[in-house]
C-alpha positions as CSV (number, residue, x, y, z in Angstrom):
1,M,16.7,43.1,22.4
2,T,18.7,44.0,19.4
3,L,16.3,45.2,16.4
4,P,17.4,45.2,12.7
5,K,18.4,48.7,11.3
6,P,15.2,50.7,9.5
7,T,15.2,50.1,5.9
8,N,13.7,52.7,3.2
9,Q,11.2,50.2,2.5
10,P,7.9,51.9,4.0
11,P,6.6,49.5,6.7
12,A,3.2,50.9,6.3
13,R,1.4,53.1,3.8
14,I,-1.3,55.9,3.8
15,V,-3.1,56.6,0.4
16,P,-4.5,60.3,0.9
17,V,-7.4,60.1,-1.0
18,L,-8.7,56.7,0.5
19,F,-8.0,58.1,3.9
20,S,-9.8,61.3,3.4
21,A,-12.7,59.3,1.8
22,F,-12.8,56.7,4.7
23,V,-12.6,59.6,7.6
24,G,-15.7,61.3,5.9
25,Y,-17.7,57.6,5.8
26,I,-16.6,57.5,9.8
27,E,-18.1,60.9,10.5
28,R,-21.4,60.1,8.9
29,T,-21.6,56.8,10.5
30,L,-21.0,58.5,13.6
31,K,-23.8,61.0,13.0
32,K,-26.0,58.3,12.2
33,Q,-25.4,55.7,14.9
34,F,-24.5,57.9,18.0
35,H,-26.5,60.7,19.4
36,A,-23.2,62.7,19.8
37,V,-19.5,62.5,20.5
38,R,-18.4,64.9,23.2
39,L,-14.8,66.1,24.3
40,V,-14.4,66.7,28.0
41,H,-13.7,70.5,28.4
42,N,-10.1,71.4,29.3
43,A,-9.3,67.9,28.3
44,G,-8.5,68.1,24.7
45,P,-5.4,67.1,22.7
46,P,-2.3,68.5,24.1
47,E,-0.1,70.6,21.8
48,V,2.6,68.6,20.6
49,P,5.3,70.1,18.2
50,K,5.0,68.3,14.7
51,D,8.9,67.4,14.6
52,R,8.2,65.4,17.6
53,A,7.1,62.0,17.3
54,L,3.7,61.5,19.1
55,V,2.2,58.1,20.5
56,V,-1.5,58.1,21.8
57,F,-2.5,55.3,23.8
58,L,-6.1,54.4,24.8
59,N,-8.2,52.0,26.5
60,H,-9.9,49.3,24.1
61,A,-13.7,49.2,25.1
62,S,-15.3,48.6,22.0
63,W,-15.6,47.7,18.3
64,W,-15.7,51.3,17.1
65,D,-12.3,52.3,18.9
66,P,-10.1,52.0,15.3
67,L,-12.8,53.9,13.6
68,L,-12.8,56.5,16.2
69,M,-8.8,56.6,16.4
70,M,-8.8,57.2,12.7
71,W,-11.4,60.1,12.8
72,L,-10.1,61.8,16.2
73,G,-6.5,62.0,14.7
74,S,-7.7,63.5,11.6
75,R,-9.7,66.4,13.8
76,C,-7.3,66.8,16.6
77,F,-4.0,66.3,15.1
78,P,-4.4,67.7,11.6
79,G,-1.5,67.2,9.1
80,R,0.1,64.3,11.0
81,E,0.4,61.0,9.2
82,Q,-1.3,58.4,11.7
83,F,-0.3,54.7,11.8
84,G,-1.6,52.0,13.9
85,P,-0.8,48.1,14.3
86,I,-3.4,45.0,14.1
87,D,-3.5,41.4,14.5
88,A,-1.9,40.1,11.3
89,E,-4.8,37.5,10.7
90,Q,-7.3,40.6,11.0
91,L,-5.3,42.7,8.5
92,K,-5.7,39.6,5.9
93,R,-9.5,39.8,6.5
94,Y,-9.5,43.5,6.1
95,G,-7.0,44.5,3.6
96,F,-8.4,47.6,2.6
97,F,-6.7,48.9,6.0
98,K,-3.3,48.5,4.4
99,Y,-3.9,51.7,2.7
100,L,-4.9,53.6,5.8
101,G,-1.6,53.5,7.8
102,V,-2.6,50.1,9.3
103,F,0.2,47.5,9.6
104,G,0.0,43.9,10.7
105,V,1.5,42.3,13.8
106,E,1.8,38.6,14.6
107,K,-0.1,38.4,18.0
108,G,1.5,36.8,21.1
109,T,5.0,35.7,19.5
110,A,8.5,37.4,20.2
111,A,8.8,37.7,16.6
112,G,5.4,39.8,16.3
113,A,6.9,41.6,19.3
114,R,10.2,42.5,17.4
115,T,8.1,43.5,14.3
116,F,6.0,46.0,16.3
117,L,9.0,47.7,17.7
118,R,10.7,47.6,14.6
119,T,7.9,49.0,12.6
120,S,6.8,51.4,14.9
121,Q,10.2,53.2,15.2
122,A,10.7,53.4,11.7
123,L,7.2,55.1,11.0
124,L,7.7,57.3,14.3
125,A,11.2,58.3,12.5
126,R,9.1,60.1,9.7
127,P,8.4,63.7,10.3
128,G,5.2,64.3,11.5
129,A,4.3,60.8,12.3
130,M,2.0,59.6,15.0
131,L,0.9,55.7,16.3
132,W,-2.2,54.9,17.9
133,L,-2.1,52.1,20.4
134,T,-4.4,49.9,22.5
135,P,-1.4,48.4,24.7
136,Q,-4.3,46.2,26.9
137,G,-4.0,44.1,23.9
138,R,-7.7,43.0,24.1
139,F,-11.1,44.2,24.9
140,A,-11.4,45.5,28.3
141,D,-14.3,46.9,30.2
142,V,-13.9,50.5,31.3
143,R,-14.5,49.6,34.9
144,E,-11.6,47.1,34.8
145,R,-9.1,47.9,37.7
146,P,-5.9,48.1,37.7
147,V,-5.3,48.8,34.2
148,Q,-2.6,46.3,32.8
149,F,-0.8,46.8,29.5
150,A,1.0,44.4,27.5
151,A,4.9,45.0,27.1
152,G,5.3,46.4,23.7
153,L,4.3,50.4,24.8
154,A,6.8,50.5,27.3
155,H,9.5,49.0,25.5
156,L,8.7,51.4,22.7
157,A,9.1,54.3,25.3
158,V,12.3,53.5,26.5
159,R,13.6,53.4,22.9
160,L,11.9,56.8,21.7
161,P,13.0,59.2,24.7
162,E,12.2,62.0,22.5
163,A,8.8,60.9,21.5
164,T,5.5,62.4,23.4
165,F,3.1,59.7,25.0
166,V,-0.5,60.9,25.3
167,P,-3.3,58.9,27.2
168,L,-6.7,58.7,25.8
169,S,-9.8,57.4,27.4
170,L,-13.2,56.4,25.6
171,E,-16.5,55.8,27.1
172,Y,-19.8,54.7,25.4
173,A,-23.0,55.6,27.5
174,F,-26.5,55.4,27.1
175,G,-28.7,58.3,28.5
176,Q,-31.6,60.0,27.8
177,E,-31.5,59.4,24.1
178,R,-32.7,56.5,22.1
179,L,-28.9,56.5,20.5
180,P,-25.6,56.3,22.8
181,E,-23.1,58.9,23.1
182,I,-19.4,58.5,22.9
183,F,-17.3,60.7,25.7
184,V,-13.5,61.5,24.6
185,R,-10.9,62.7,27.1
186,F,-7.1,63.4,26.5
187,G,-4.5,63.2,29.3
188,S,-1.4,65.4,30.0
189,A,1.3,64.5,27.7
190,L,4.5,62.2,28.7
191,S,7.8,62.6,27.7
192,G,9.8,59.3,26.8
193,A,12.5,60.8,28.5
194,D,10.6,61.1,31.8
195,L,9.5,57.6,31.5
196,G,13.3,56.4,32.4
197,G,15.3,53.9,30.8
198,E,13.8,50.7,32.2
199,A,10.5,49.4,30.5
200,G,8.9,48.0,33.9
201,S,8.8,51.0,35.6
202,A,7.9,53.0,32.3
203,Q,5.1,50.6,32.0
204,A,4.0,51.6,35.6
205,V,3.6,55.3,35.0
206,L,1.9,54.6,31.6
207,E,-0.8,52.2,33.0
208,R,-1.5,54.7,35.8
209,A,-1.7,57.7,33.4
210,L,-4.4,55.8,31.6
211,E,-6.0,54.6,34.7
212,A,-6.1,58.2,36.2
213,N,-7.6,59.5,32.9
214,Q,-10.5,57.1,32.8
215,E,-11.3,57.7,36.3
216,A,-11.7,61.5,35.2
217,L,-13.7,60.4,32.3
218,A,-16.0,58.3,34.3
219,A,-16.8,60.9,36.7
220,V,-17.9,63.4,33.8
221,V,-20.2,60.4,32.3
222,Q,-21.6,59.6,35.7
223,A,-22.5,63.3,36.3
224,R,-24.4,63.5,32.9
225,D,-23.7,67.2,32.7
226,Q,-23.2,68.0,29.1
227,A,-22.1,71.5,30.1
228,R,-18.7,69.8,30.9
229,C,-18.1,68.8,27.4
230,Q,-17.7,70.3,23.8
231,T,-20.0,68.3,21.4
232,L,-17.6,67.4,18.3
233,V,-20.4,65.6,16.3
234,E,-24.4,66.0,16.6
235,G,-26.0,63.0,15.6
236,G,-29.2,61.3,15.7
237,G,-32.3,62.0,17.8
238,G,-35.9,60.9,18.5
239,A,-37.7,58.1,20.2
240,S,-39.2,56.0,17.4
241,V,-40.6,56.6,13.8
242,P,-44.4,56.5,14.8
243,Y,-43.9,58.4,17.7
244,D,-41.6,61.0,15.9
245,L,-44.1,61.4,12.6
246,W,-46.9,62.1,15.3
247,R,-44.7,64.6,17.0
248,R,-43.7,66.5,13.5
249,L,-47.4,66.6,12.4
250,K,-48.6,68.2,15.9
251,A,-45.6,70.7,15.3
252,F,-46.5,71.6,11.9
253,L,-50.3,72.2,12.5
254,R,-49.2,74.2,15.4
255,R,-46.5,76.0,13.5
256,E,-44.2,75.4,15.8
257,R,-40.4,74.3,16.1
258,L,-39.8,70.6,16.9
259,A,-36.8,69.3,18.7
260,L,-36.8,65.5,18.2
261,N,-34.6,64.7,21.1
262,H,-36.2,62.7,23.7
263,S,-34.6,65.0,26.2
264,S,-36.6,67.8,24.9
265,V,-40.1,66.3,25.4
266,P,-42.2,68.3,28.1
């Protein structure tokens, strides 16, 4: 496939003030809608030199994924410009994202595939840029095996041997609290050069890397052992408004400190 030469016209743009405000909004929303966001110990973001292009690819389990990408990018890879594709029709509906590094791609067409590769290469040529991808190309349950990707990520890896590719796994789980928790695990970094010059073999390596990372994350989630994780965000607790008001009143009358989390109830 021959790609058009990159132009000086930016294929996607970031308005820093809007992006910073939106990331702040995401964090406030996470605190309100989730009990916690937890990162598995010893499975945090790998250190990648700023002069190397970075591609983070992840499973696509939830509507929350794009918001979590932006927030994690700001927290885990500070100073990098971050970009990501979205279905072109969806971008027409949510035009605000055009100012947050999101670019549109026509889904399921050869023209869309060419646009994705051309735009991604142009963006990753910028110093300190990173790209978020959900290569499954659709919502997929975290238990779905084998993990299978659309072809775009592998073709991009073949064209970018100097880039670094990092798998990221997400799970959304309910536990002892009323609100769910988000669990995050990064896998080992892969060099584009190590993936070989053939898209089919590169895709197999990338798929297995994400699948292995999902299995490792699933083991942590199933163990329900918070000691195996670092808490990135601590959000809401409590059981229900009437019950929590009663507990607050009892604690006030007894002059006791109150922990609202359901797991703290004797």
